[in-house]
N, C-alpha and C positions, 0 to 999 in steps of 0.2 A: 362575386359579388353581390349581384341581385337576379335571385334566384326567382325573383316573379316573371312569369312566361310575356315576353315581349307582343307588341298588338304589330300585325304585320298588315303592310297596306300593300296590296297588288296594283301595279300602276301598268295602266293598259298603252297610255302615252298615244300614239299614232300609228300602232303596228298594223293596225285595220287597214289604212290606207286611204280610207274613205268608204271601205266595204261594210256594207252594214251588217250583211250576213256574216262575213268574218268576226264582228264585234258581238253579232249574238251568240255565236257558238264559241268565242272565247268565253265568256259568261258562262255558259251553259259548263264549257269545260273545270271551268274551276269554282261551279257552284256546289262543291263538295266541302268545301271549305268554310267552315261557319265559327263563331264565337268570336275570337278576337281575331276578326279577318277585316279587314276592307278593301274596297276595290275605287279606284280612283281614274276619271276621264279631263281629257281637256276638250271642251267646246270652244270652238274659235270660228273665226270668219277673218276671210283675208283682208276687206276693207276698215276692219276695226283694227287689226293687230299689224298691219303693215300697208305699204305704200307701193304702188305695182312697181316701182325699179329695185326693191327689194329682192334680192336673189331668190327664195325661197316662196315669193309671191305665189308662184303659180303652182308652187306644192301644194300651198293652203287650201287653193280654190279648190284641190282633189279630195282635203280632210272633211270639208262641212258637210253637217247633216243639219237637216233641217229641225226647226223644234217639236216636230209633232214625232220624228224619228228618235229626237234626243228624250223626250216622254218616254217611249216605248223601251230606250237604252237602258236609262236611269229605275224604273219600275221593275224592268226584267230584273235588275242586278239585287235591289233591294229588297228581293224575296228573300235572299242568302246572306247578305252581309250590309255592313255599312255604307253607303256611297259617299264620295268625296268629289268637288269639283276643284280641279285647277284652273284658276282664272287667270286670262290674260289680257283681255279685251271686256269692252262693252258687250259683245254678243255673249261670252262667258257668263257676265252679271244678269242679262236676261234670259240667260238657261235657268241660271242660281235662282232668280226670280219666279220663274216657272216652276221649278221643282222645289223650292225650301223645302218644305213639310218632310221631303224624303232624305233630305242632307244630313250627315253627319258632322259635316267639316267641308272648309274651304282653305287652299294652299296658293301662298303667294309665290310666285318664284323671285329670287332675289331682283330680277330684272325688273320686276312688276311693284316693288314695294314702294316707291316714287311715284308711283302711276295716279296720279290727283284724278284723272277721269274717271278711273276704275276705282278709287276708294271713296270718291265722290260718290258714284252710283251707288255703291252698297250701302253709303252710309243712312240712306233711306229705308233699308230693308231690317226686318227685325231679326239680328242674328245672334240673340243672346240664348238660343238653344243650340247654336255651330262652334264648334271648335275651329281655330285657324292656326294653319301652319305658316310659318313665315321661314322659307329660306334666308340663309343669312349667307351665302358665298359672296366672299370678295368684299363683306360688308366689315368695317373696323368697330371695335365695341361700342364706342360712341356712337356711331351711326344705329346698329342695334338698341340700346337703350333709348334713344330717341324715337327711333320708331315702334318699337313697344309703346312707349308712351302715347303716340299721337293715336295709333289702331286702336289701343285699349280704349281710350275715350270716345272716338269716333266710332267703333264699329261695335263697341260693348260685347265682344264674343264672350263664350260659356268658357273658354279656357284658349289660351295661346302656346304653340310647341316650337320649337326651335330646329331647323332643318339643318343639317351638314352635309355636303356633298353636291356635286356640279357635273355636268355632263362634258366630256372632253372624247375624243376617239385618237387614240386609246386612254383610257385614264387610269396613271398611273398611281400604284399604292399610296405612294406619298403623299399622293396630291385626294385622299380619300376624305382626309380631315378628321382623323383617328385623335390627333395631339390633341384636337380643339374641344372633346369633349369634357374633359374635368374641366377646364375654364369656364365654358358657359356654364357646366353645373354650379361650380363656387361663384360666379358672378352675377347669376340672373336667376338661379335655383327654380327652373321650369324644365318639363320633361322635353329630351331631347329625341330629336328625329332622326334616323342616318340613312341616308340615300348612296347605296353606293353604284357604281357604272363603270364595274370591271367587265372583264370578257366573260358572256354568260357560259361560255363552256370552259370555262378554269375552276380549279380548285378555289380561288379567292372569291367568285361568286357566290360559293357557298358557306365559306370560314370566316370571311372581312365580316358581313353583318354580326356573327358570335362574338367577333374580338369586340366590334361597338357596342354588344349588347351588354358585356362585360366590363366595358369602359361607363355604362352606364347611361347609354341612349334605351329608351324605353318603348319606340315607335321603328319597326324598319322598313325600308319601302323597297319592293322588289320589281322591276319590269317583267311581262310576260308575254309572251307571243303562243303562236300555235305551229306543231311541228309538220304539220300535215300539208302545209302551203307555202309558198314565198312568203316572204315578208320584207316590202322595202324600204319600210321606216322605221327607227328607234330598234332595230334588230340586234344588233353590237352587243348591249348589254343585258338584253331580254332573255329569260329562262321559261324553255320548253315547259310545257306540263310534266314530262318525264324529270327535268330537272327542279324544275318547282318543289315536285313531290320530294326529291333528294334533299333538298335543303330542306320542305318542311321536318322529314323525320329525322333529319340531324339535329333540327331544333330541338325537336322532341325528345330526343336522346339525352340532349346537353340538360335539358331542361329536369327532365327526370333525374338525373345526375344530383341537380343542384336541389331536388326534394327529397332526395333519399334520405334514410335516418343516419342520424351520426355512427353507428354501428351496425351493419347486417350482416345477417346469419353467415356469409360466406366469408367473409373477413373474421368473424370469431371462428370458424371453421380453419381456417388458415392457420391463425394465431395458436388455435388450441395443439396443432398439429407440429407447429414450428417451434413456440416459445421457449427459450432456456427460466427453469422454474428453480426454486430456492430447493437446495435439499443441504442437508446438515453435511457440513466439512468434518466434523469428527462424533463419535457416538454420544449420546445424551445420556443421562441418569435419569429416573423418574424423581420430580421436583426440582429439575431445573426450569431456568429461563434459558431464552434464545438470546442470544448476544445478534442482533438483526445485522451487523457489521462484520463480525469476528466468526460467528458461526455458520454460517451460511455460505455456499457457494452454489452458482446458477450451472444449471447443464440442461440439456435436452433427454426428457425421460418418458417412459411408458408409465410411469406412476400418477397417479392422481395424486395432486397436491394444493397447499394453498399458497396466493399470490404473495408476496413479500407485505402489501398494506394491511392483507387479513389477518396475520400472523401477527403484525403490531398492533392491529385493533383487538384482537385476542390478549395480548399481554397487557395491553393497557387496561383492560378487565379483569387484571390482577389473579390471571391464571397463569400455571403451573406445568409441566409435562405430567403426564397422568402415567405414563408407562415409560421405560427406555426405549430409545430410538437409534438405531443403528446410523454410522454412518453411510452417505451418498442414498438416504432416504428422503422421501419427502414428509413433508408436516402437514397433518388434518385436522379437523376440529375435534376429532375423537382422540385424538394426541393430548390434549389439555384437559385441566380440570380447575375448576374455582381454588387457588392458594387457600390454606388455612394460615392465618399469618395471628401467631402470638407475642406479646410482648412478655419477655422473661426478666424480672427487675431480680438480679443478684443481691446478695445480701449475707454476710459474715458478721459476728459479733466480737470480732479478734483484732479490730482497729487498733494499731499501737500509738498511733499519733493523735488520736482522738480517742477514749475509752469510749467504748458503748456508743458510740456517737448514731448507730441507727434508733436508739431507743430518747435522743437526746430532743427537745421540743422546739418545733417551728411553730408559735403560736400556740394553738393549744394541742396539736398534736406531735405524735413523738416522727423523725425525722423521715422515719422508714413510711408510714401511713401516710404524710405527708405528700413523699414520690405516689407512692399508690394511687392516692386520689386522683392527682393529675394524670395519671397514665390512663385511668377509669375513663377519662374525658377524650381519649384519643379515639377517633369514629374509624367502624370499622375493624377492630380485632375481635379477634374468635374465640381468645383466651389471654387472658393475663395471669401471671406465674409469680408468686413470691417465691424464689428457689434460694437453698440455702444448703446448708453441709448437714450429715450424720452427725456429727459433733455435740457432746452434749450442751456446750455452752449457746451454741445457736437454736435450739428446741424452744426456747423462749420468744422466737419471731412468729411462732404458729398463731401465737396470742396479737400480732400485728397486722393483721391481713388487709384491715381495714371495714371491709365489708364480704360479705358471701360471694358475690361476684368474683372473687379473687381465691384463684386456685394456692394451697402451699404444698412446697415440693421441697422433699430434702434427696441429695444425693452425695456423691463420692465426697471426701471430706478433703482432698486437695484435690484431684482434677476435675477441674472449672469445664474443661471441654465436655468431660464425659458425664459431669451434671446437667449440661446444657442438653446434650444427645438425648439423654434418659428421659428427662422433662419432654423434652418435643415429642420422642416416642409415645410417653403418656398422653401427650394432648392430641397428638397427629398432626402436630404442625410440619407447614411447608416453608415459614420463612418465619425468621427471628427478628423479633426489635430488641437489641439488646441494650437496656439500662441497670446502671447499677442504683441502690438505696441512695447515694449520698449525690442524688443528682432530683434536687426535690421540685425544680422548676422545670422540668419538661414540659412540651407544649405540644398541643395538638397541630398546631397551623404548622411548626415547622415539621411536625411528623408525617404530614400530610405531603407537605411537597419532597420529602427524599422519599415518601412512597411512592409516587408518582416518577419519580425518575427512575428508582428501582427496576419498576417491572417495563417502564419505557426503555430503559437501557437494555435491561435482560442480562441483568451482571450478576456474579454471585456474590458481590460486597460492594455496597453503597455506603457511601459517609459524606454528612456535610463537610462546607473547608470553610474554614475561619469563624467557625462560631465560637462564643462566649463559652468558657469552658465550665463544664457540669450540663449544659443544656444539648450538646451536640447528641447524634444517633445513628445507631449503627444499624443495618437491616444485612441478614446475610441468608441466602439458601441453606436449609438443613442437609441439602445431598452435597452440596461442598463443605460441608463439617464434617458429615460422614468420610468422603473424601481425605481430608487432613487427618482425621483421626485413624483411616488405616494405613496412612505412611507415621503417623507416631504416637502407638500404641500408649505409650505410658506419657505421652503430652506435659514434658518436664515443665515448670514457669507456665501451665498453660492459665493463671492468673492473668498474665497477659496476651489472652486468646486474639486481639484486636491483630496482633503482630505475625499470629500464624496467617493472616488475611493479607495483613497489607505489605509483608515486605517476600510477597512472593508472586509478584504480577505475571510471572511466567507459567504460573498453574492455579492463578486465581483472576476472575476478570473483577476487575476495580473499577468502580463507578465514583471517582470524586464530586460531589456536587457543588456547584458556584450557587451560593444563597442568597437570597435578597438582603439586601444591605441592613436593612433593619436588625436582622441577627448576626452582622460581623462586628464581634465588638472581643476588645481584649479583658474584657471582664471577668471573675472568680466566681461562679456560683455553683460550686460543687462545695461538698461538707468535708473537712479533713482537718481543719484545724480550730481552736475557739476563735478566733478573726474572721473565720468563715461564718460560724453559726452567729454569730453579733450580727455578720452582713446581711445573710437572712433572714434573721429576723427584724432587723430593720427595716429590711425593703416590705416585709410582710405587714408591719404592723402600721407601715404609712399607706399601702396600697388596699387591706382589705377593710379597712374602716368604710372606703366610698365603694369598693366592688369587690364582695369574697370572690370572686370568681374572675380576677385580674388574670391577665395572660402575659406570655412572655414579651408582647407588645410592651406593655404596660409597664414591665419590669426594665426594659432596657431603655425606654422613655426616661422614667423616672430618673435612673443611673443618669443617664445623659446632663438630666437636669440638675444632679446634685453629687456632682465630682468628690465631694468629702466624704461621702457612702461609700461610693465606689474604691476609695482609697482603704477603707478598713483593712481590708484583706491584701493589699498588695504587695505587703512584703515578703510574699510568697513566691515562690520562684520557678521556673519550667525549666528544666534539663532538656537539652537535645543532644540526640545522636545523629552527627549528621552523615558519619559511614553508611547508616541502615535507615535514615529518616526518621528514627525511634524516639517520640515525644512522651515524657513522662514525667506526671507531677509529682513534685518532693520540695521538702523543705529539710534543710540540716541545721544543727544546734549550732555550728560553729564554723568557720571556714577552713579549709584544709584539704587534704585528702580523702579521696571518697573511691568505693569500691563499687559498681554496679554489678547485678547479674540481670542478664537479659535474651534474648533470644533474638535472630535473624535467618533469613534464607541466604546461605551463602552462595547454592550453585543453580545457575540457571537450567541445569538441564536435569536436574532432580532435587526432590524435596531434602532439606540439610539444616541440621539445627546447631547452630553455635553458641558458646558463653563467651562473653567478650568483658572487657572491664574499662570502665571510666577512669582517670586519674589526673589527681590537681585539677575536679571542677570547680568549678567560681561560683558561688553562690552567696547570698547575702544571709548571714547569723538571722536566726530568727528571735524576735525580742521576746523574753519571760517577762 
């Protein structure tokens, strides 16, 4: 919690027993501790500290040093560290006044906090450069607050610190005052001093101050003594030079721990040897994406490989696998390459519901060119391809590519899947955006949303959910389309190519994207009927006058505000096959029995194709 190294105050107390040589030798013994170290003495005189009948009066008589001796003591100590004085009586005030320039601070024992004689004498000194430690043992919070106000105003010290701890022999751990530290910090927001008085030979004497430091104490007071001669007084809680060195060594070690880097070389080496890294669960093909949830398992491995987040980041940069990768292999950056993404706009002239609809005008453009113009606004595409068949009637579409940036491709007359594969091979595509030319209002914002979701998910096939009919987009990987084609060489009914993906979740990783609310509408923005054409032109005429580059958001907002326009083509209905989830846009001339041919994948364990019938389908008759 508190990585800053604490200040250590070496407490001499009365271990010297009144022997000047002992005290000078002790100062010399601890002279090597410099910097964040201070040393504290207790000058006192029996007659200003006690009355003759006090049991310790005779002891106080033994402990007295003259002012000249105190000058020698303090001058010697100040050569290596800060000097502090523990004031008890007027004699202590006299020594403070004599040595004031050499002093770092003064300490009041709890028993002296209300000593008016001492406080009054000190108030005549300039203590503005001194820090003041107040021991608060057995003082209430209210008393502490009162003393802080009084001593601050009367003594004007540089700073005040509050000390926790009192002497008792033995001093129990529960008496140490650890529990007070947070309360003191919260109530007074002042630095806390911790003075422990545990047995100096115990482990507690080493570690208890460290616990206090971690609770928030910023100054640690430790009693010391010499080990080479008897010590009559204050020896119980004192550390010998050897024990003090152990305390400092322990403190330094823990401080270094708190100062160490968040990650060090040794822990990185440990992790490298033991980490379970992502490996492929099954083999992946060139051009595949990696589904981070389904395609990866975690193993300890001798292989070098990317962690999960780096794989995620690479794919979010629109990269696909550059080479096939076997199962149980790790992935490296060399396994990936930037995907080539192309929009393939499928178009035929054989429409039976609305003859030559690709050439019918929306505004001043044939509908197919209107669609292509909007596709060209998609950011980040490597190719835009108008794909049709080799049937003679479709050749006219070569004249309607809108501009030279759009490639024209003619492929298999019936096998749409093969047509897509051939177009993607010619343009070296990895990912296809599937669009049909009867979708004139496709939009870049929706495309970017689905594109990001596709690469983030690592899916084979990604589609938006619940978008208005005619603006939704499908993205799929060419590698997956190649696998489907390998299972269905003839690809019957491949004009319904979407359902080769959507009806086979066992073999195709499908990602259905929840779209922003603005795109979720039950509007028809596709071109299949005369009513559709009327609506599309109505919208275009209304919006283009103010903004020729209007977007899908503008279209939906307009239809929200003009429900009478949205109603123009609402009689066209959408049929649903509940068994397969197949959704098909259709309209029939009269109610009654209908038969539809379509496909679904029936077997969960292998690719399979079925034909099925829908009978007695309810639908609204088309108005003629």
